[in-house]
SENU-113135 format. One line per 3 residues: number of its first residue (from 1); their letters; for each residue x, z, y of C-alpha. Coordinates in Angstrom, 2 decimals. Each point is the difference from the previous one (the first is absolute). Layout:
<atoms>
NUM) A) X Z Y ~ ...
</atoms>
This chain:
<atoms>
1) XXX) -13.56 14.51 7.38 ~ -1.55 2.56 -1.66 ~ 2.92 1.98 -0.66
4) XXX) 0.58 -0.69 3.68 ~ -3.56 1.10 0.58 ~ 0.63 3.36 -1.75
7) XXX) 3.10 0.73 1.40 ~ -1.07 -0.35 3.60 ~ -3.43 -1.88 1.09
10) XXX) 1.00 -0.48 3.23 ~ 3.04 -2.07 -0.85 ~ -2.29 -1.88 -2.23
13) XXX) -2.51 -0.91 2.34 ~ 3.06 -1.42 3.01 ~ 1.41 -1.70 -2.86
16) XXX) -3.46 -1.14 -0.75 ~ -0.79 -1.25 3.56 ~ 3.74 -0.71 1.64
19) XXX) 2.01 -1.21 -3.06 ~ 2.09 -2.36 1.35 ~ 2.14 2.83 2.03
22) XXX) -0.88 2.57 -2.96 ~ 1.47 -2.56 -2.32 ~ 3.16 -0.08 1.69
25) XXX) 0.54 3.49 0.74 ~ -0.54 1.09 -3.57 ~ 2.73 -2.62 -1.57
28) XXX) 2.35 1.80 2.93 ~ -0.70 2.80 -1.25 ~ 0.59 -1.64 -3.81
31) XXX) 3.11 -1.26 1.43 ~ 1.34 3.44 0.99 ~ -0.85 1.64 -2.93
34) XXX) 1.80 -2.83 -2.15 ~ 3.15 0.50 2.02 ~ -0.11 3.45 -0.44
37) XXX) -0.69 0.58 -4.01 ~ 2.89 -2.89 -0.90 ~ 3.01 0.90 1.74
40) XXX) 2.60 0.00 -1.01 ~ -0.30 -3.39 -0.41 ~ 2.65 -2.30 -2.04
43) XXX) 2.55 -2.36 1.90 ~ -2.25 -3.02 0.71 ~ -3.17 1.55 0.66
46) XXX) 0.52 1.41 2.79 ~ -3.63 -1.33 1.61 ~ -3.59 1.28 -1.75
49) XXX) -1.92 -3.02 -1.09 ~ -2.93 -0.75 2.08 ~ -3.82 2.19 -1.43
52) XXX) -3.00 -1.85 0.78 ~ -3.04 2.86 -0.36 ~ -2.63 -1.87 -2.16
55) XXX) -3.64 1.72 -0.02 ~ -2.52 0.20 -2.25 ~ -3.59 1.51 -0.46
58) XXX) -2.91 0.98 -2.37 ~ -2.62 -0.77 3.25 ~ -2.94 -2.46 -1.14
61) XXX) 1.42 -3.50 0.68 ~ -1.65 -2.06 3.18 ~ -1.19 -3.77 -0.46
64) XXX) 1.74 -2.64 2.39 ~ -3.53 -0.47 1.29 ~ -0.03 3.67 1.38
67) XXX) 3.11 -0.24 2.21 ~ -1.30 0.37 3.81 ~ 1.74 0.67 2.82
70) XXX) -0.03 4.05 0.74 ~ 2.07 -0.60 -3.39 ~ 3.02 -1.38 1.75
73) XXX) 3.29 1.30 -0.55 ~ -1.29 2.59 -2.25 ~ 1.17 0.24 -3.73
76) XXX) -2.74 -2.35 -2.26 ~ -0.67 -0.09 -3.70 ~ -1.18 -3.65 -1.50
79) XXX) -0.05 -1.14 -3.17 ~ 0.37 -3.65 -0.89 ~ 2.11 -2.90 -1.98
82) XXX) 3.23 -1.58 1.38 ~ -0.75 -3.81 0.31 ~ 3.47 -1.13 2.25
85) XXX) 3.39 1.54 0.68 ~ 2.01 -1.52 2.36 ~ 4.35 -0.36 -1.14
88) XXX) 1.79 3.47 1.40 ~ 1.56 -0.52 3.36 ~ 1.98 2.30 2.39
91) XXX) -1.98 1.79 3.41 ~ 2.64 1.54 2.19 ~ -1.26 3.64 0.76
94) XXX) 3.00 0.81 3.15 ~ 1.56 -2.96 1.83 ~ 2.56 -0.01 2.61
97) XXX) -0.82 -2.82 2.92 ~ 2.61 -2.11 2.46 ~ 0.02 -1.50 3.21
100) XXX) 1.26 -3.49 -0.07 ~ 0.71 0.02 3.34 ~ 2.08 3.09 1.16
103) XXX) -0.14 1.35 -4.14 ~ -1.71 3.26 0.53 ~ -0.69 2.29 -3.43
106) XXX) -2.90 1.60 -0.91 ~ 0.86 1.48 -3.67 ~ -2.32 1.73 -2.24
109) XXX) -3.56 -1.48 1.62 ~ -2.58 1.59 -2.83 ~ -2.45 -2.70 -1.38
112) XXX) -3.51 1.68 -0.62 ~ -0.88 -0.94 -3.98 ~ -2.26 -1.96 -1.44
115) XXX) -0.67 -3.65 0.81 ~ 0.12 0.64 3.86 ~ 3.72 -1.27 1.72
118) XXX) 1.72 0.68 2.85 ~ -0.79 -1.06 3.56 ~ 3.65 -1.23 1.61
121) XXX) 0.27 1.09 3.14 ~ -0.71 -3.17 2.93 ~ 2.47 1.54 2.62
124) XXX) 3.73 1.22 -0.27 ~ -0.09 3.30 1.91 ~ 4.26 0.31 0.86
127) XXX) 0.85 -0.70 3.57 ~ 3.69 -0.93 0.39 ~ 0.97 -0.76 3.60
130) XXX) 1.06 -3.12 0.64 ~ -1.63 -1.72 -3.04 ~ -3.09 -2.03 -0.07
133) XXX) -3.34 1.35 -1.65 ~ -0.23 -0.80 -2.98 ~ -2.73 -2.43 -0.97
136) XXX) -3.17 1.01 -2.12 ~ 0.10 0.30 -3.51 ~ 3.79 0.87 -0.10
139) XXX) -0.12 2.10 -3.02 ~ 1.14 -1.17 -4.15 ~ 0.23 2.35 -2.77
142) XXX) 3.61 0.50 -1.49 ~ -0.90 -0.58 -3.69 ~ 3.01 2.47 -1.41
145) XXX) -0.93 2.75 2.03 ~ -3.59 0.10 -1.68 ~ -1.60 2.45 -2.63
148) XXX) -2.19 -1.79 -2.26 ~ -2.49 0.75 -2.74 ~ -1.75 -2.57 -3.33
151) XXX) -3.41 0.05 0.89 ~ -2.60 -2.18 -1.74 ~ -3.91 -1.06 0.65
154) XXX) -2.69 0.00 -2.56 ~ -3.41 -1.16 0.22 ~ -2.55 2.48 -1.61
157) XXX) -3.30 -1.57 -1.25 ~ -2.92 3.17 -0.37 ~ -1.01 0.76 -3.45
160) XXX) -2.71 -2.38 -1.76 ~ -2.21 3.09 -0.51 ~ 0.05 0.79 4.00
163) XXX) -1.38 -3.67 0.98 ~ -3.37 0.03 0.68 ~ -2.13 -2.87 -2.03
166) XXX) 0.52 -3.44 1.46 ~ 2.64 0.09 2.32 ~ 3.40 -0.19 0.23
169) XXX) 2.73 2.80 -0.28 ~ 1.74 1.07 2.74 ~ 4.32 0.28 0.68
172) XXX) 2.52 2.16 0.99 ~ 2.85 -0.86 1.37 ~ 2.76 3.41 -0.58
175) XXX) 3.66 0.00 1.01 ~ 2.15 1.76 -2.81 ~ 3.90 1.06 1.08
178) XXX) 3.14 1.95 -1.51 ~ -0.76 0.97 -3.49 ~ -3.22 -1.28 0.16
181) XXX) 0.94 -3.66 -0.44 ~ -0.83 -1.97 -3.17 ~ -1.81 2.79 -1.44
184) XXX) -2.93 -1.98 -1.26 ~ -0.71 -3.57 -0.75 ~ -3.32 -2.03 0.87
187) XXX) -2.42 0.59 -2.53 ~ 0.59 3.67 -0.05 ~ -2.70 2.41 0.64
190) XXX) 0.87 2.70 2.34 ~ -0.94 2.64 2.33 ~ 1.87 0.45 3.42
193) XXX) 0.67 2.74 2.01 ~ 1.02 -1.18 3.92 ~ -0.23 0.20 3.42
196) XXX) -3.01 -2.31 1.56 ~ 2.09 -2.05 2.57 ~ -0.64 -2.49 2.28
199) XXX) 2.19 -2.96 1.24 ~ -0.16 -2.56 2.67 ~ -2.35 -3.29 -1.17
202) XXX) 0.85 -3.54 -0.20 ~ 0.61 -2.47 3.18 ~ -2.87 0.67 2.56
205) XXX) -1.73 -2.56 1.84 ~ 0.47 -0.69 3.71 ~ -2.46 -2.41 0.54
208) XXX) -1.97 0.52 3.02 ~ -0.05 3.30 2.44 ~ -0.90 2.19 -3.26
211) XXX) 2.94 0.74 -2.50 ~ -1.79 0.51 -3.38 ~ 1.16 2.45 -1.97
214) XXX) 2.44 1.87 2.00 ~ -0.91 3.52 -1.01 ~ -0.58 -1.10 -4.12
217) XXX) 1.89 1.07 -2.23 ~ 0.68 -0.46 -4.05 ~ -0.24 2.75 -2.34
220) XXX) 2.34 0.55 -2.75 ~ 1.12 3.48 -1.94 ~ 3.58 1.05 0.35
223) XXX) 0.53 1.64 -3.58 ~ 1.33 3.23 -1.09 ~ -1.12 0.25 -3.56
226) XXX) -0.79 -2.14 -2.41 ~ -1.85 1.16 -3.40 ~ -0.23 -3.15 -2.96
229) XXX) -3.03 0.96 -1.90 ~ 0.83 -3.08 -2.41 ~ 3.61 -0.05 -1.39
232) XXX) -0.45 -2.97 -1.82 ~ -1.96 -2.11 -2.18 ~ -2.83 1.96 -1.76
235) XXX) 0.46 2.62 0.50 ~ -2.80 2.28 1.72 ~ 0.37 1.95 3.58
238) XXX) 1.68 3.79 -0.92 ~ -2.55 2.82 -0.10 ~ -3.03 -1.72 0.09
241) XXX) -1.60 1.54 -3.08 ~ -0.70 3.17 -0.21 ~ 0.06 2.83 -3.18
244) XXX) -3.67 -0.09 -0.20 ~ -0.42 -4.43 0.23 ~ 3.37 0.14 -2.32
247) XXX) -2.42 1.79 -3.06 ~ -3.52 -1.57 1.08 ~ 2.75 -3.03 -0.79
250) XXX) 0.23 1.24 -3.80 ~ -2.77 1.10 -0.84 ~ -1.69 -3.56 0.94
253) XXX) 2.82 -1.32 -2.30 ~ -0.66 2.17 -2.48 ~ -3.76 -1.60 -0.20
256) XXX) -0.16 -2.43 -3.05 ~ -2.28 -2.66 1.95 ~ 2.28 0.31 3.20
259) XXX) 0.85 -3.76 -0.41 ~ -3.37 -0.73 0.36 ~ -0.97 2.11 2.56
262) XXX) 3.26 -1.26 2.14 ~ -1.76 -3.93 -0.36 ~ -3.65 0.80 1.05
265) XXX) 1.91 1.97 2.90 ~ 1.12 -3.34 1.11 ~ -2.30 -1.53 2.52
268) XXX) -3.07 1.62 -1.17 ~ -2.45 -2.03 2.32 ~ 0.75 -2.94 -2.29
271) XXX) -1.91 -0.64 -3.01 ~ 1.64 -1.21 -3.45 ~ 3.99 -1.35 0.17
274) XXX) 0.47 3.21 -2.53 ~ 3.40 -1.98 -1.24 ~ 1.06 -0.87 3.69
277) XXX) -0.26 3.51 1.01 ~ 2.13 0.89 -3.15 ~ 2.63 -2.33 1.58
280) XXX) 0.22 1.16 3.48 ~ 0.11 3.68 -1.43 ~ 3.02 -1.43 -1.77
283) XXX) 1.21 -1.50 2.88 ~ -0.18 3.73 2.50 ~ 1.69 1.95 -2.83
286) XXX) 2.43 -2.64 -0.80 ~ 2.97 0.43 -2.85 ~ 3.69 0.94 0.31
289) XXX) 3.24 -1.00 1.64 ~ 2.34 -0.36 -2.27 ~ 3.93 -0.49 0.42
292) XXX) 2.07 -1.75 -2.84 ~ 3.11 0.99 -1.11 ~ 1.75 -3.06 1.52
295) XXX) -1.48 0.74 3.60 ~ -2.99 -2.60 -0.11 ~ -3.82 1.66 1.38
298) XXX) -3.30 -0.49 -1.73 ~ -2.47 0.43 2.09 ~ -3.17 2.36 -0.52
301) XXX) -2.18 -1.72 2.01 ~ -3.34 -1.86 -1.19 ~ -1.08 -3.23 2.07
304) XXX) -3.36 -0.66 -0.47 ~ -1.85 -3.66 0.88 ~ -3.77 -0.06 -0.15
307) XXX) -1.75 -3.42 -0.15 ~ -3.13 -0.94 0.52 ~ -3.59 -1.65 1.88
310) XXX) -0.47 0.73 3.11 ~ -1.93 3.05 0.74 ~ 0.99 2.06 -3.66
313) XXX) 1.29 3.10 2.40 ~ 3.74 -0.93 -0.40 ~ 0.82 0.87 3.88
316) XXX) -1.92 3.27 -0.09 ~ 2.11 1.50 -2.96 ~ 2.75 -1.07 1.98
319) XXX) -1.21 2.08 2.82 ~ -0.99 2.65 -2.21 ~ 3.96 0.01 -1.29
322) XXX) 1.23 -0.24 3.76 ~ -2.12 3.24 0.74 ~ 0.49 2.10 -3.09
325) XXX) 3.84 -0.54 -0.23 ~ 2.30 2.43 1.61 ~ 2.10 -3.08 1.44
328) XXX) -2.05 -3.39 0.14 ~ 0.01 -3.03 2.27 ~ -2.78 -2.64 0.30
331) XXX) 0.60 -3.41 1.21 ~ -1.83 -3.45 -0.44 ~ 1.35 -2.67 -1.38
334) XXX) -0.45 -2.03 2.90 ~ 2.31 2.27 2.32 ~ 2.27 0.25 -2.96
337) XXX) 3.07 -2.62 0.26 ~ 2.91 0.78 -2.27 ~ 2.07 1.44 3.93
340) XXX) -3.20 2.03 0.64 ~ 0.07 1.65 -3.58 ~ 3.32 0.75 -0.28
343) XXX) 1.78 0.21 3.37 ~ 0.07 -1.92 3.29 ~ 2.62 -0.60 2.44
346) XXX) -1.25 1.35 3.88 ~ 2.05 0.23 3.34 ~ 1.07 3.13 1.13
349) XXX) -2.04 0.15 3.34 ~ 2.93 2.34 1.67 ~ 3.28 -1.65 -1.57
352) XXX) -1.44 -3.05 -0.34 ~ 1.90 -0.64 -3.85 ~ -1.64 -0.78 -3.07
355) XXX) -1.31 2.90 -2.08 ~ -1.95 0.24 -3.86 ~ -3.38 1.40 0.36
358) XXX) -1.52 0.99 -3.51 ~ -3.09 -1.51 -1.09 ~ -3.38 1.24 -2.30
361) XXX) 2.98 -0.08 -3.56 ~ 2.56 2.43 2.17 ~ -2.74 2.52 1.56
364) XXX) -2.03 0.38 -3.35 ~ 3.62 0.88 -1.82 ~ -0.64 2.56 -2.73
367) XXX) -4.22 -0.73 0.31 ~ -2.39 -2.94 -0.64 ~ 0.14 -3.29 2.25
370) XXX) -3.53 -1.70 -0.59 ~ -0.28 -3.35 0.98 ~ -3.30 -1.93 0.07
373) XXX) -0.43 -3.68 -0.08 ~ 3.46 -0.77 -1.70 ~ -0.33 -3.47 -0.67
376) XXX) -0.50 -0.38 4.01 ~ 3.06 0.91 0.89 ~ 2.28 -1.88 2.29
379) XXX) 3.00 -2.74 -1.83 ~ 3.25 1.03 0.73 ~ 1.70 -3.32 -1.87
382) XXX) -1.25 -3.55 -1.03 ~ -1.26 -0.36 -3.24 ~ 2.50 -1.55 -0.97
385) XXX) 2.47 2.61 0.55 ~ -2.11 2.72 -0.95 ~ -0.58 -1.44 -3.71
388) XXX) 3.85 -0.71 -0.21 ~ 0.87 3.98 0.82 ~ -2.81 0.81 -2.78
391) XXX) 1.36 -2.12 -1.92 ~ 3.27 1.61 0.16 ~ -1.01 3.52 0.61
394) XXX) -1.89 -0.63 -3.28 ~ 3.24 -0.64 -1.88 ~ 1.84 2.85 1.53
397) XXX) -2.35 3.04 -0.79 ~ -1.98 -1.48 -3.14 ~ 0.94 2.56 -2.20
400) XXX) -0.87 -1.67 -3.69 ~ 0.93 -3.22 -1.00 ~ -3.08 -2.27 -0.72
403) XXX) -0.96 -1.61 -3.08 ~ 1.30 -4.13 0.25 ~ -1.71 -2.15 -2.15
406) XXX) -0.39 -3.64 -0.23 ~ -2.87 0.58 -2.23 ~ -3.56 -0.58 1.14
409) XXX) -0.82 3.72 -1.68 ~ -1.68 2.83 1.79 ~ 2.48 1.67 2.45
412) XXX) 1.40 3.31 -0.69 ~ -1.90 3.71 1.44 ~ -0.05 -0.79 3.20
415) XXX) 2.40 3.64 0.93 ~ 3.46 0.74 1.35 ~ 1.97 2.89 0.98
418) XXX) -1.87 0.23 3.48 ~ -3.27 0.57 -1.73 ~ 2.01 2.33 -2.04
421) XXX) 1.07 2.22 2.62 ~ -3.64 -0.03 1.78 ~ -1.49 1.38 -2.88
424) XXX) 2.53 2.70 -0.58 ~ -0.81 1.13 4.18 ~ -4.04 -0.21 -0.71
427) XXX) 0.58 2.82 -3.39 ~ 2.60 2.21 2.30 ~ -2.80 -0.34 3.03
430) XXX) -2.54 1.40 -2.83 ~ 2.06 3.01 -0.75 ~ 0.49 0.62 3.76
433) XXX) -3.52 0.77 0.13 ~ -0.02 2.44 -3.07 ~ 3.56 1.65 1.29
436) XXX) 1.30 -0.77 -3.43 ~ 3.88 -0.41 0.01 ~ -0.66 -2.94 -2.66
439) XXX) -2.06 -2.59 -0.68 ~ -2.23 0.76 -3.06 ~ -1.48 -2.48 -2.46
442) XXX) -3.40 -0.34 1.61 ~ 2.10 -1.22 3.77 ~ 1.20 -2.92 -1.91
445) XXX) -3.30 -1.11 -1.55 ~ -1.29 0.38 3.54 ~ 2.88 -1.96 1.59
448) XXX) -0.87 -2.45 -2.72 ~ -3.66 -0.23 0.59 ~ 0.46 -0.53 3.91
451) XXX) 2.65 -2.44 0.04 ~ -2.35 -2.16 -3.26 ~ -2.66 0.11 2.68
454) XXX) 1.50 -1.08 3.11 ~ 3.10 -2.50 -1.00 ~ -0.68 -0.51 -3.59
457) XXX) -3.83 -1.42 -0.22 ~ 1.08 -2.44 3.03 ~ 2.79 -1.24 -1.70
460) XXX) -2.09 -0.81 -2.96 ~ -2.37 -1.67 2.44 ~ 2.31 -2.55 1.58
463) XXX) -0.38 1.28 3.52 ~ 3.96 1.36 -0.24 ~ 1.22 -3.64 -0.19
466) XXX) 3.35 -0.39 1.77 ~ 0.81 3.43 0.81 ~ 3.38 1.71 -1.15
469) XXX) 0.01 1.10 -3.69 ~ -3.01 -1.58 -0.72 ~ 0.12 -3.61 -1.97
472) XXX) -3.65 -0.72 -1.23 ~ -0.71 -2.66 -2.76 ~ -0.98 -2.57 2.81
475) XXX) 3.49 0.79 2.05 ~ 1.87 -0.60 -3.50 ~ -1.62 -3.47 -0.62
478) XXX) 1.11 -1.09 3.32 ~ 3.82 1.02 -0.47 ~ 0.03 -1.33 -3.14
481) XXX) -1.66 -3.58 1.45 ~ 2.57 -0.21 2.88 ~ 3.24 0.97 -2.26
484) XXX) -1.06 -2.91 -2.35 ~ -0.39 -2.70 2.84 ~ 3.11 1.25 1.46
487) XXX) 2.50 -0.33 -2.96 ~ -1.90 -4.24 0.02 ~ 1.17 0.27 3.09
490) XXX) 3.83 0.00 -0.30 ~ 1.63 -0.23 -3.47 ~ 2.82 2.03 -0.97
493) XXX) 3.07 -0.35 2.08 ~ -1.92 -1.29 2.83 ~ -0.36 1.55 3.41
496) XXX) -2.66 -0.50 2.50 ~ -0.62 1.39 3.82 ~ -2.06 3.67 -0.31
499) XXX) -1.99 -1.39 2.97 ~ -1.17 -3.07 -1.68 ~ -1.22 1.49 -3.03
502) XXX) -2.36 2.66 1.98 ~ -1.25 -2.14 2.17 ~ -0.71 -2.26 -3.21
505) XXX) -1.86 3.10 -1.51 ~ -1.58 0.98 3.45 ~ -1.75 -3.94 0.12
508) XXX) -1.37 0.85 -3.20 ~ -2.16 3.52 1.60 ~ 2.14 2.35 -2.75
511) XXX) 1.03 3.28 2.65 ~ 3.49 0.03 1.07 ~ 0.58 4.15 -1.19
514) XXX) -0.59 -1.45 -3.89 ~ 2.69 -3.16 1.06 ~ 2.33 2.37 0.73
517) XXX) -0.82 2.51 -2.89 ~ 0.40 -2.69 -2.57 ~ 3.68 -1.08 1.74
520) XXX) 0.71 3.99 -0.11 ~ -0.71 0.25 -3.51 ~ 1.97 -3.11 -1.12
523) XXX) 3.04 1.37 2.21 ~ -0.18 3.05 -2.11 ~ 0.05 -1.83 -3.63
526) XXX) 3.07 -2.21 1.31 ~ -2.14 -3.13 -0.06 ~ 0.99 -0.60 3.82
529) XXX) 2.30 0.53 2.67 ~ 0.59 -0.27 4.03 ~ 2.36 -2.37 1.52
532) XXX) 1.18 -1.44 2.91 ~ -0.95 3.18 1.45 ~ -3.15 0.79 -1.51
535) XXX) -1.69 -3.72 1.26 ~ 0.79 -1.53 -3.41 ~ -1.80 1.29 -3.13
538) XXX) 2.45 -1.19 -2.95 ~ -1.74 0.08 -3.95 ~ 2.35 1.10 -2.12
541) X) -2.10 0.87 -3.50
</atoms>
């Protein structure tokens, strides 16, 4: 738009105030120029492909809340997050209709672009001598003689930083056609250039004398340009950092106390909790995403779980992270079911088809999701099904062999490859704070110290009993007792029902996950095996 204004200010003003008419003229002119430039064309390519004019502007964007009726049919620029997208469908731009009675045909009827359709004539105007009048609503559309384009509708939610405190974010429906289809996916942060349009609202009520909502129209935006601000996970908006800010960052990174300064800058109103603030600083910087030679990827994101008594400022720390993160979503556990965090199935009000709408995880792609009251998340599975899925997940995901012993000695050091990868990510985040390409020895030592004060101290106190990858001495003694009783229960060469043996041990107040773990260990050692469709356990040795 700036280039057009420098060429002709009047034309740019006309395009801003009457974009629907002038965009069509621009596309027709571009079509004529392309037709002249590409001549002569090879055989089979006599027609020039359809050209779509897309606009972009460097003007400051407006919020969805600031769109008023004065801007109707004008060009607007708004930022937001795409949270839902429908499938690509076809819309007619030129139609041909025919009368069922007299076969009168009307061709090349232009249909206005956007979500508005075409009102079919109620009467046939053809008068033929000796023929009765055509009935009401005689016309039907001839599909073979229609010209169609692809179109897609999107749902745009206003940016979290533009939502006033304590209010719900607002939404706007977008209409994309032709080459703008399938340009974005739910979760993308975009800046939309479009025409603020209206369409007829839903069904009106005709009860009584007053017809409610006769003049009410629903607003939507016909998109004429899309700028994707975030290309992928972990990438910030292009051009967001000025050279002066970059120089300031480098000056700060050269300070020897930058790590302590960043940690003290996190929630300065909360006294103490220095190690927790340092862990939050590591989470905000994150590690490095790696792609292995075999195609597998190792995530660089750091997850943080805060456990503590009520009133220890856990929620305040979460809200601070959500405010200072470039991409941050805050949600409470009471309203965070599995569908609310990832995606939910909604019914499209126009087509009545089911569509997928992104949740908190999708909206925070490349940023931070802060889930408060994580223990109160709604359960989506029964306890038994969740336990079986967890055991299967541990079996497939665990990267290290467990140290299996039949004695009652102290278990091995409770660390697996997963904890080792966590230490690597923490050390990478520490080197990022100093803008260093490689992690130094001091970064590794600080990562080990953070891991020591957070995870291993809790493991030594016995409070991590039952957590994946950790086996305390009490757990090892209980597993040994269960295994000895199982070996006394059925001798070598005999078989017993798996359900009955699990129920017997449950009656003895043993936890179910410990019983399944002992059975799994004995199967890995080749002492027992499943038979009869995994219903019976057979003792081999």
